[in-house]
C-alpha positions as a LaTeX table, in Angstrom:
\begin{tabular}{lrrr}
\hline
Residue & $x$ (\AA) & $y$ (\AA) & $z$ (\AA) \\
\hline
Met1 & 0.18 & $-0.02$ & 0.14 \\
Asp2 & 1.32 & 3.49 & $-0.87$ \\
Gln3 & 2.20 & 5.75 & 1.55 \\
Leu4 & $-0.31$ & 8.31 & 1.07 \\
Lys5 & $-3.26$ & 5.73 & 1.16 \\
Gln6 & $-1.54$ & 4.44 & 4.71 \\
Arg7 & $-1.85$ & 8.06 & 6.03 \\
Ile8 & $-5.47$ & 8.20 & 5.14 \\
Leu9 & $-6.19$ & 4.89 & 6.88 \\
Glu10 & $-3.81$ & 6.10 & 9.81 \\
Ile11 & $-6.70$ & 9.00 & 10.42 \\
Phe12 & $-9.14$ & 6.03 & 11.38 \\
Arg13 & $-7.09$ & 4.95 & 13.71 \\
Glu14 & $-6.16$ & 8.14 & 15.48 \\
Phe15 & $-10.02$ & 8.78 & 15.76 \\
Lys16 & $-10.29$ & 5.08 & 17.23 \\
Thr17 & $-12.77$ & 3.90 & 14.77 \\
Pro18 & $-14.07$ & 0.18 & 14.78 \\
Val19 & $-15.05$ & $-2.25$ & 12.05 \\
Asn20 & $-18.07$ & $-0.67$ & 10.28 \\
Gly21 & $-17.39$ & 2.63 & 12.61 \\
Ile22 & $-18.04$ & 5.93 & 11.14 \\
Leu23 & $-16.13$ & 8.87 & 10.48 \\
Lys24 & $-17.16$ & 12.51 & 9.11 \\
Pro25 & $-15.47$ & 13.15 & 5.61 \\
Gln26 & $-14.73$ & 16.57 & 7.82 \\
Ser27 & $-12.82$ & 14.83 & 10.06 \\
Val28 & $-10.82$ & 13.19 & 7.74 \\
Glu29 & $-9.98$ & 16.50 & 5.24 \\
Gly30 & $-9.58$ & 18.42 & 8.67 \\
Arg31 & $-6.50$ & 16.22 & 8.66 \\
Ile32 & $-5.25$ & 16.00 & 5.16 \\
Arg33 & $-5.40$ & 20.14 & 5.25 \\
Asn34 & $-2.57$ & 19.78 & 7.40 \\
Trp35 & $-0.75$ & 18.08 & 4.89 \\
Asp36 & 2.18 & 18.88 & 1.96 \\
Arg37 & 1.07 & 20.56 & $-1.24$ \\
Arg38 & 1.05 & 17.17 & $-2.98$ \\
Ser39 & $-0.62$ & 14.65 & $-0.49$ \\
Gln40 & $-3.30$ & 17.25 & 0.11 \\
Asp41 & $-4.11$ & 17.08 & $-4.10$ \\
Asp42 & $-3.22$ & 13.68 & $-4.44$ \\
Ala43 & $-6.02$ & 12.69 & $-1.22$ \\
Asn44 & $-9.38$ & 12.34 & $-2.91$ \\
Glu45 & $-7.81$ & 9.62 & $-5.20$ \\
Ala46 & $-6.11$ & 7.83 & $-2.95$ \\
Ile47 & $-9.47$ & 7.64 & $-0.49$ \\
Asn48 & $-11.53$ & 6.47 & $-4.07$ \\
Glu49 & $-8.59$ & 4.05 & $-4.28$ \\
Leu50 & $-9.31$ & 2.37 & $-0.61$ \\
Ile51 & $-13.09$ & 3.14 & $-1.53$ \\
Ser52 & $-12.56$ & 0.49 & $-4.42$ \\
Glu53 & $-10.14$ & $-1.95$ & $-2.82$ \\
Glu54 & $-12.83$ & $-2.03$ & $-0.16$ \\
Tyr55 & $-10.25$ & $-0.75$ & 2.81 \\
Ile56 & $-12.66$ & 1.78 & 3.52 \\
Gly57 & $-16.36$ & 2.28 & 2.42 \\
Val58 & $-19.16$ & 5.10 & 2.03 \\
Lys59 & $-22.18$ & 4.96 & 4.24 \\
Asp60 & $-24.96$ & 8.06 & 4.24 \\
Asn61 & $-22.06$ & 10.10 & 3.09 \\
Trp62 & $-19.67$ & 9.08 & 6.22 \\
Tyr63 & $-16.75$ & 6.97 & 5.42 \\
Thr64 & $-16.36$ & 3.32 & 7.05 \\
Leu65 & $-13.72$ & 1.69 & 8.16 \\
Thr66 & $-14.07$ & $-2.11$ & 6.77 \\
Gln67 & $-12.87$ & $-5.04$ & 8.01 \\
Lys68 & $-10.11$ & $-5.13$ & 5.75 \\
Gly69 & $-9.22$ & $-1.84$ & 6.86 \\
Tyr70 & $-9.19$ & $-2.81$ & 10.29 \\
Asn71 & $-7.46$ & $-6.09$ & 9.83 \\
His72 & $-5.00$ & $-3.80$ & 7.74 \\
Leu73 & $-4.17$ & $-1.41$ & 10.29 \\
Asn74 & $-3.83$ & $-4.01$ & 12.84 \\
Glu75 & $-1.87$ & $-6.29$ & 11.57 \\
Asp76 & 1.06 & $-5.83$ & 13.92 \\
Tyr77 & $-1.09$ & $-6.43$ & 16.55 \\
Ser78 & $-1.93$ & $-9.23$ & 18.92 \\
Ile79 & $-3.78$ & $-10.45$ & 21.67 \\
Thr80 & $-0.33$ & $-10.94$ & 23.30 \\
Asp81 & 0.46 & $-7.26$ & 22.80 \\
Thr82 & $-3.38$ & $-6.45$ & 24.80 \\
Glu83 & $-1.95$ & $-8.71$ & 27.18 \\
Asn84 & 1.15 & $-7.45$ & 27.60 \\
Ile85 & $-0.17$ & $-3.91$ & 27.95 \\
Ile86 & $-2.40$ & $-5.07$ & 31.12 \\
Leu87 & 0.58 & $-6.96$ & 32.46 \\
Asn88 & 2.23 & $-3.55$ & 32.40 \\
Phe89 & $-0.70$ & $-1.67$ & 33.94 \\
Leu90 & $-0.84$ & $-3.94$ & 36.47 \\
Lys91 & 2.77 & $-3.71$ & 37.35 \\
Ser92 & 2.55 & 0.12 & 37.36 \\
Arg93 & 0.20 & $-0.34$ & 40.39 \\
Asn94 & 2.68 & $-1.47$ & 42.64 \\
Leu95 & 0.64 & $-4.52$ & 43.73 \\
Lys96 & 1.55 & $-6.90$ & 46.14 \\
Ala97 & 0.28 & $-10.71$ & 46.11 \\
Gly98 & $-3.06$ & $-10.68$ & 47.54 \\
Asp99 & $-4.27$ & $-7.20$ & 46.59 \\
Val100 & $-7.52$ & $-6.44$ & 45.41 \\
Ile101 & $-7.63$ & $-5.14$ & 41.92 \\
Met102 & $-10.81$ & $-3.02$ & 41.59 \\
Pro103 & $-12.68$ & $-3.33$ & 37.95 \\
Asn104 & $-12.80$ & 0.62 & 37.76 \\
Trp105 & $-9.27$ & 0.96 & 37.42 \\
Phe106 & $-9.06$ & $-0.75$ & 33.91 \\
Asn107 & $-11.46$ & 2.18 & 32.94 \\
Ser108 & $-8.52$ & 4.49 & 32.82 \\
Leu109 & $-6.64$ & 2.11 & 30.45 \\
Leu110 & $-9.18$ & 1.50 & 28.21 \\
Gln111 & $-9.52$ & 5.26 & 27.81 \\
Asn112 & $-6.00$ & 5.74 & 26.54 \\
Ile113 & $-5.09$ & 2.33 & 24.64 \\
Gly114 & $-5.47$ & 2.07 & 20.97 \\
Arg115 & $-8.76$ & 0.22 & 19.33 \\
Val116 & $-7.25$ & $-3.07$ & 18.77 \\
His117 & $-6.34$ & $-3.13$ & 22.23 \\
Phe118 & $-10.02$ & $-2.37$ & 23.28 \\
Asp119 & $-11.45$ & $-4.30$ & 21.06 \\
Asn120 & $-9.17$ & $-7.32$ & 22.39 \\
Phe121 & $-9.21$ & $-6.36$ & 25.96 \\
Asn122 & $-11.90$ & $-8.62$ & 27.32 \\
Thr123 & $-9.98$ & $-11.70$ & 25.51 \\
Ala124 & $-6.89$ & $-10.71$ & 26.93 \\
Leu125 & $-7.81$ & $-10.16$ & 30.54 \\
Gln126 & $-9.24$ & $-13.39$ & 30.32 \\
Asn127 & $-6.12$ & $-15.08$ & 29.13 \\
Val128 & $-3.96$ & $-13.45$ & 32.19 \\
Ile129 & $-6.58$ & $-14.80$ & 34.52 \\
His130 & $-6.31$ & $-18.25$ & 33.05 \\
Lys131 & $-2.62$ & $-18.06$ & 33.31 \\
Gly132 & $-3.24$ & $-17.62$ & 37.14 \\
Ile133 & $-1.41$ & $-13.50$ & 37.67 \\
Ile134 & $-5.10$ & $-12.58$ & 38.34 \\
Glu135 & $-7.50$ & $-15.10$ & 40.76 \\
Val136 & $-11.48$ & $-14.45$ & 40.55 \\
Arg137 & $-13.08$ & $-15.36$ & 43.01 \\
Ser138 & $-17.06$ & $-16.37$ & 43.66 \\
Asn139 & $-18.25$ & $-13.16$ & 44.22 \\
Asn140 & $-16.10$ & $-11.44$ & 40.81 \\
Asp141 & $-13.95$ & $-10.00$ & 43.10 \\
Met142 & $-10.48$ & $-9.86$ & 41.59 \\
Phe143 & $-7.00$ & $-10.35$ & 43.13 \\
Phe144 & $-3.34$ & $-10.48$ & 42.36 \\
Thr145 & $-1.67$ & $-13.44$ & 42.78 \\
Gln146 & 1.45 & $-14.73$ & 43.89 \\
Lys147 & 2.14 & $-16.24$ & 40.14 \\
Gly148 & 1.43 & $-12.74$ & 39.11 \\
Tyr149 & 3.46 & $-10.96$ & 41.55 \\
Asp150 & 6.34 & $-13.63$ & 41.08 \\
Glu151 & 6.14 & $-12.98$ & 37.01 \\
Leu152 & 6.07 & $-8.82$ & 36.76 \\
Tyr153 & 8.49 & $-8.35$ & 39.73 \\
\hline
\end{tabular}
């Protein structure tokens, strides 16, 4: 994919657009206005190519990010990457074995991570639980385990 089309797709990432999520053309145009003159001049053609190649779509005069576009933007990321974000977040809390992990702690993390990590978060959290780093007890309270402590510190 050429650099200009990639830059246009990156706008969707900046806005954390999900699969089939919509983005106002004005939002895209606002970003393009800050680019060099040649990129601005060639942007409409690149957008049309992205549409014809099905990386983005158009619905009711809004741009949409297709599954193909989402996959292309996030091909370098995996569930493991999201697990590592969770583990680094837990480590930053300076937890010791047995500490309670408050579910609302993850709210700030979710607001600051990229779309692919947001989409993968629940699966990654379940993987961290299955690895024994976090224990979920009968009342759904989460606790940092000794294994988690040993692995993170």
